[in-house]
N, C-alpha and C positions, 0 to 999 in steps of 0.2 A: 453331434458327430454321427448320428445314425445307428448307434449301437445301444444295447440294453445295459442298464446299470447292474453291476454285480451285487452280491449279497454283503451287507454290512451288519455287524452286530456290536452294539455298544457294550463293552465289558465293564468299564469303570468310568464314572464322571464325578469329580470333586471340584472344589473351587480352583485347584492348582493343576489338575491333569485330566485329560480325556483319553481313554484307551478304546480303540475300535479294531475289531477283526474284519478284514476284507477278504472275500473269496471271489476271485475273478475267473470264471470259465473263459475259454477262448472267445474273443470278440466282445466280452462284457467289460465295462469300465467303471471308474469311480464317478464319472460325470465331471465336466469342467468345473473347477473350483479354485479359489484363491486361499492360500493358507494365511490365516490371521495371526498365527503363533508359530514359533519354532517347533520342530517336531523330529521324532526319531521313528524310523521304520525298522521292525525286526521281522525279516522274512521267515516264515514257517516252512515254506517249500522253496525249492529252486524253481526257476522258470523264466520265460521270456515275456517282457512287457514292452509295449509301445507307449512312450511318454510324449504327449502332444502338448506343446507349450502354447502360450497365449496368442502367438502369431500364426499358429497352425502347423508349425514345423514339428515333425515326428522324429524321435530318437529311439532306437532299440536298446533296451537295457536287459542285462542278464542278472537276475536276482539269485543269490546263493543262500540256501537255508542256513540260518543261524548267524549270518554276517550282517549286522545292523549298519544303517547309514542315517545321516542326519540331513534335514532340510531347514531352510530359513523362512521366517515370516515373509510374506509378500510373493512367494512362488505361486504362479498360476498355471495350472495344467489339467490334463485328463490323463489317467493311467489306464491302459487297456490290456487285458490278458491276451497274449499272442502265442500261447503254448497249447499243446494238444490236451493237456490236463489242467485242472484248476491251479491257479497261482494264489497262494494264501500268504497274507502278511498282517502283522499287528502294527497299527499306527498309534504312537504315543504323542499327543499334543501337549506342549508345556504352556499352560494357560497363564501363568504369572511368571514374571522375570524377577 
């Protein structure tokens, strides 16, 4: 997509869960990826994100600090920071059902 990848820090990885902290400055993204597992995102900051799906369609999302949301295995997207300050979230991947 022509943008830089944000900072990711693996916090925990066990056979059942993987926890990653993402920090996305404006214009930085996660890189296009497909979720192999169900996941939960816990926003650490509020902020604006552009979510670009597998077809290239972009949706603007407002993340609210402390308000988690869930996603399903099979989702394919890139998430790009669109705020003037860093957008930070914790991603918890559920590796085993």
